[in-house]
C-alpha positions as CSV (number, residue, x, y, z in Angstrom):
1,M,-191.5,-9.5,155.8
2,I,-194.1,-12.5,155.8
3,S,-194.6,-12.6,152.2
4,V,-190.5,-12.4,151.6
5,L,-190.8,-15.6,153.9
6,I,-193.1,-17.5,152.2
7,I,-191.4,-17.0,148.8
8,T,-188.0,-18.3,150.1
9,L,-189.8,-21.6,151.9
10,A,-191.1,-21.7,148.7
11,A,-188.0,-21.8,146.5
12,T,-186.1,-23.8,149.3
13,A,-188.8,-26.7,149.0
14,A,-188.4,-26.6,144.8
15,A,-184.6,-26.6,145.2
16,G,-184.3,-29.6,147.1
17,E,-186.6,-31.8,145.2
18,V,-184.7,-35.0,143.6
19,K,-185.8,-37.0,140.9
20,I,-184.4,-39.7,138.5
21,V,-185.5,-41.1,135.1
22,I,-184.4,-44.1,133.7
23,P,-186.0,-45.0,130.7
24,G,-187.3,-48.8,130.2
25,Q,-184.5,-49.5,127.5
26,V,-181.1,-48.5,127.7
27,N,-177.8,-49.0,125.1
28,V,-174.8,-48.9,126.8
29,Q,-170.9,-48.9,125.7
30,D,-169.1,-49.5,128.9
31,H,-168.5,-53.0,130.7
32,Q,-170.0,-51.7,134.0
33,I,-173.7,-50.4,134.1
34,I,-173.3,-47.1,135.8
35,L,-176.5,-45.3,137.2
36,N,-175.5,-41.8,136.6
37,R,-174.8,-42.7,133.0
38,I,-178.0,-44.4,132.2
39,A,-180.6,-41.8,134.1
40,A,-181.8,-38.8,133.5
41,F,-181.5,-36.9,137.1
42,T,-182.1,-33.3,139.0
43,G,-181.3,-32.1,142.5
44,I,-178.2,-34.3,143.2
45,K,-174.9,-34.2,142.3
46,T,-173.5,-36.6,139.6
47,E,-170.8,-38.2,142.1
48,K,-173.4,-38.9,144.2
49,L,-175.2,-41.1,141.4
50,N,-171.9,-42.7,140.5
51,I,-173.3,-46.3,141.4
52,D,-172.3,-49.3,140.0
53,L,-175.1,-51.8,139.0
54,G,-172.9,-54.5,138.2
55,R,-171.5,-55.6,134.4
56,A,-173.0,-54.7,131.3
57,P,-174.5,-57.9,129.0
58,L,-172.0,-59.1,126.1
59,P,-172.8,-57.4,123.2
60,G,-176.0,-58.9,121.5
61,N,-177.2,-60.4,124.8
62,Q,-179.8,-58.3,127.4
63,R,-179.4,-58.1,131.2
64,H,-183.2,-57.1,133.0
65,I,-182.8,-55.0,136.3
66,S,-185.9,-54.2,138.7
67,R,-186.9,-51.1,140.1
68,N,-186.8,-52.5,143.5
69,L,-183.1,-53.3,142.8
70,I,-182.6,-49.9,141.9
71,K,-183.9,-48.5,144.9
72,L,-181.8,-50.9,146.8
73,Y,-178.8,-49.9,145.4
74,L,-179.9,-46.0,146.1
75,K,-180.5,-46.8,149.5
76,N,-177.1,-48.8,150.0
77,N,-175.3,-45.7,148.7
78,G,-176.9,-43.3,151.5
79,I,-179.9,-42.0,149.5
80,D,-183.0,-41.2,151.5
81,L,-185.6,-42.8,149.2
82,E,-188.1,-40.7,151.0
83,N,-186.4,-37.7,149.1
84,I,-186.5,-38.7,145.7
85,K,-188.8,-39.3,142.5
86,L,-187.9,-42.6,140.9
87,V,-189.6,-42.4,137.4
88,M,-188.9,-45.8,135.9
89,P,-190.9,-49.0,134.6
90,E,-191.1,-52.2,136.9
91,M,-188.0,-53.4,134.9
92,I,-185.5,-52.2,132.7
93,V,-184.0,-54.1,130.2
94,I,-180.1,-53.1,129.6
95,E,-178.2,-53.7,126.0
96,T,-174.4,-53.7,125.2
97,A,-174.4,-51.6,121.8
98,S,-172.8,-53.5,119.3
99,R,-171.6,-54.3,116.0
100,V,-171.0,-56.8,114.0
101,I,-167.8,-58.0,112.0
102,T,-168.8,-60.3,109.3
103,P,-166.6,-63.6,108.1
104,T,-165.8,-61.9,104.8
105,K,-164.1,-58.9,106.5
106,I,-162.0,-61.5,108.9
107,S,-161.1,-63.7,105.7
108,N,-160.1,-60.9,103.5
109,F,-157.9,-59.4,105.9
110,A,-156.1,-62.9,106.9
111,R,-155.6,-62.9,103.0
112,D,-154.4,-59.4,102.9
113,Y,-152.0,-59.9,105.5
114,I,-150.2,-63.0,103.7
115,M,-150.0,-61.6,100.4
116,S,-148.5,-58.8,101.8
117,K,-145.9,-61.1,103.9
118,I,-145.1,-63.3,100.7
119,E,-142.3,-62.3,98.2
120,T,-141.9,-64.0,95.0
121,A,-140.2,-63.4,92.0
122,S,-142.5,-64.8,89.1
123,G,-145.2,-66.5,90.9
124,Q,-148.9,-66.1,91.9
125,I,-150.0,-66.9,95.3
126,T,-153.2,-68.4,96.3
127,V,-154.7,-68.2,99.9
128,R,-157.5,-70.3,100.3
129,V,-159.6,-70.0,104.0
130,I,-160.5,-73.3,105.4
131,S,-161.5,-72.3,108.3
132,N,-165.5,-72.0,109.2
133,L,-165.9,-69.0,110.6
134,N,-168.7,-67.2,112.4
135,P,-169.8,-63.5,112.5
136,V,-168.3,-61.8,115.8
137,T,-170.3,-59.4,117.6
138,I,-168.1,-56.8,119.9
139,P,-169.0,-53.5,121.6
140,D,-170.0,-50.6,119.6
141,R,-166.6,-48.8,119.4
142,N,-163.8,-48.1,117.1
143,Y,-162.0,-51.6,116.5
144,S,-159.0,-52.5,114.7
145,I,-157.9,-56.0,113.2
146,Q,-154.6,-57.0,113.6
147,V,-152.5,-60.4,113.8
148,G,-151.5,-61.7,117.2
149,R,-148.4,-63.3,118.4
150,F,-147.3,-66.0,115.4
151,A,-145.2,-68.9,116.1
152,G,-144.8,-69.9,112.5
153,N,-142.0,-68.7,110.2
154,K,-142.8,-70.3,107.2
155,L,-146.3,-68.3,105.8
156,M,-146.5,-71.7,103.2
157,G,-148.8,-74.7,103.1
158,R,-151.3,-74.9,106.0
159,V,-151.0,-72.4,108.5
160,S,-153.2,-71.2,111.6
161,L,-153.1,-67.6,111.4
162,P,-154.3,-65.4,115.1
163,V,-156.3,-62.7,114.0
164,E,-157.0,-60.5,117.0
165,I,-160.0,-57.7,117.2
166,R,-158.9,-54.8,119.4
167,A,-160.4,-52.0,120.8
168,G,-158.9,-49.3,122.9
169,G,-155.6,-51.6,123.6
170,E,-157.6,-54.5,124.6
171,V,-158.0,-58.1,122.7
172,L,-162.0,-58.2,122.4
173,Q,-161.4,-61.6,120.3
174,R,-159.2,-63.8,119.2
175,I,-159.5,-66.0,116.4
176,Y,-157.9,-68.5,114.5
177,V,-158.1,-68.4,110.9
178,G,-157.0,-71.6,109.0
179,L,-155.2,-70.8,105.5
180,E,-154.1,-73.0,102.7
181,I,-151.4,-70.8,101.0
182,K,-149.8,-72.2,97.6
183,L,-147.7,-70.7,95.4
184,V,-148.3,-71.3,91.4
185,E,-144.8,-70.9,89.8
186,K,-143.2,-72.5,87.0
187,V,-141.0,-75.6,87.5
188,Y,-139.0,-77.6,85.4
189,I,-139.3,-81.5,84.9
190,A,-137.1,-84.0,83.2
191,T,-137.9,-84.8,79.7
192,R,-135.7,-88.3,80.0
193,D,-133.9,-90.2,82.9
194,I,-130.6,-89.1,83.4
195,S,-127.5,-90.5,85.2
196,R,-125.4,-89.5,88.2
197,G,-122.9,-87.1,87.1
198,E,-124.1,-86.5,83.8
199,K,-124.1,-82.8,82.7
200,I,-127.0,-81.0,83.2
201,K,-128.6,-79.6,80.1
202,S,-131.7,-77.1,79.7
203,E,-132.9,-79.3,76.7
204,D,-133.2,-82.5,79.0
205,F,-136.3,-80.2,81.0
206,R,-139.5,-78.6,79.8
207,P,-141.4,-75.8,82.2
208,V,-144.5,-76.8,83.9
209,T,-146.7,-74.5,85.8
210,M,-147.7,-76.5,89.2
211,S,-149.5,-75.4,92.7
212,L,-146.9,-75.9,95.2
213,N,-146.8,-75.7,99.3
214,S,-143.3,-74.5,99.1
215,I,-140.4,-73.5,96.2
216,E,-137.7,-74.6,98.8
217,N,-134.5,-76.3,96.5
218,L,-136.7,-75.9,93.3
219,V,-134.7,-74.5,90.7
220,L,-136.9,-71.9,88.8
221,D,-134.1,-70.9,86.1
222,L,-131.8,-73.0,84.0
223,E,-129.7,-70.2,83.1
224,Q,-128.0,-69.9,86.8
225,P,-124.3,-70.6,86.7
226,V,-125.1,-73.6,89.4
227,V,-127.4,-75.3,86.8
228,K,-125.0,-74.6,83.3
229,E,-122.3,-76.0,84.9
230,G,-123.7,-78.4,87.0
231,V,-124.0,-82.4,87.0
232,C,-126.4,-84.8,88.4
233,R,-125.7,-85.6,92.0
234,Y,-128.0,-88.6,91.8
235,P,-130.2,-90.0,89.5
236,L,-133.2,-87.7,88.0
237,Q,-136.3,-90.0,86.5
238,K,-138.1,-88.7,83.7
239,G,-141.3,-86.4,84.8
240,E,-139.4,-85.8,88.2
241,V,-139.0,-81.7,89.1
242,L,-135.4,-80.6,89.0
243,T,-134.2,-79.5,92.5
244,Y,-131.1,-78.1,93.7
245,N,-130.5,-81.2,95.7
246,H,-130.1,-82.9,92.6
247,L,-127.2,-80.8,91.5
248,Q,-123.3,-80.6,92.2
249,Q,-120.6,-78.8,90.7
250,P,-118.3,-81.0,88.6
251,V,-114.8,-81.7,90.0
252,L,-112.5,-80.2,87.9
253,I,-109.3,-81.3,89.3
254,S,-108.8,-84.8,90.9
255,W,-106.3,-86.2,93.6
256,G,-102.6,-86.5,91.6
257,N,-103.4,-84.1,88.3
258,Q,-100.7,-82.1,87.2
259,V,-101.9,-78.8,86.6
260,Q,-100.9,-75.4,85.7
261,A,-100.8,-72.8,88.6
262,D,-100.4,-69.1,88.1
263,V,-98.8,-67.5,91.3
264,I,-99.8,-63.8,91.7
265,I,-98.1,-61.6,93.5
266,G,-98.6,-57.6,93.2
267,N,-98.3,-57.1,89.3
268,V,-96.4,-60.3,88.7
269,R,-97.8,-63.3,87.8
270,V,-95.5,-66.5,87.7
271,S,-96.7,-70.1,86.1
272,T,-95.5,-73.3,87.6
273,V,-96.5,-76.7,87.4
274,V,-98.2,-78.4,90.6
275,R,-99.7,-82.0,91.5
276,A,-103.2,-81.7,93.1
277,L,-103.2,-83.2,96.7
278,E,-106.9,-83.0,96.5
279,N,-109.7,-83.1,94.5
280,G,-111.5,-79.6,93.7
281,K,-114.4,-78.3,91.9
282,K,-114.9,-74.9,90.6
283,D,-114.0,-72.1,93.2
284,D,-112.6,-74.8,95.7
285,Y,-109.1,-74.2,97.6
286,I,-107.1,-77.4,97.4
287,M,-103.7,-78.4,98.6
288,V,-101.4,-78.7,95.9
289,E,-97.3,-79.1,95.6
290,N,-94.8,-78.0,93.5
291,T,-93.3,-80.5,91.5
292,D,-89.8,-78.9,91.0
293,T,-89.6,-77.9,94.9
294,G,-91.9,-80.1,96.7
295,Y,-93.2,-77.1,98.1
296,K,-97.0,-77.1,99.1
297,F,-99.8,-74.3,99.2
298,K,-103.1,-73.8,98.8
299,A,-104.4,-73.1,95.4
300,R,-107.8,-71.7,94.1
301,V,-109.8,-73.5,91.4
302,V,-110.9,-71.8,88.2
């Protein structure tokens, strides 16, 4: 009985020993420093050491925590310091594990995004980064690069693109990348002065490749009907780029003209002479008057 009692007491003492070991240099990945995540321990339940030691340093920075501060945290959380063996230096260094995203990676992402969003039939897109970007240091976690909420609706000219570094649904960094976006496209410039009302002719223009901030209203194809059938709305000077603003369809029928009108009802076509009561271009609907009966109706100019 005596031998059994002595062995039992010795076993009880060994089982009750609490040992906490904290190394001098610790890397963390979370926003908060939790004691049971940076220490090795025996003789105590994990939840007892679920003690928040405060905010982790920003990636690339350090935080120093003293032995005395750790003891204070333990004491404030109801742990008797007389019953533990704390193995750690007088000061530990906490670092947040980090990774660096280079300016090149951010620039390439922004360029690729722009290239994927702009459609052009024949031209080439040039995208130039005009911002001075710095390396971005983030916690060492899986991350993605995305475009944030973007108010602009025209991806041409100068654009400030919001680029977000995300991890676990959280925006770690938001960077505004300045871009200059141009389109290298073939346009047409006048080889002579063209007067208002003059017919547009392809031989009066020559193609020139230009770097443009916008192709809005630019004529890129002289073979379109709107160009081939058009006349000059206002004078076009030699060397000026042809735009749709320069074009208008010619007036084919003027007020007072007597013209033939074909009235089609089912398979029956009846021709009659009418007087135009309005000017009309191709495909316009104008009011006309039958010269014999005085009956007025709308007719399409063809």
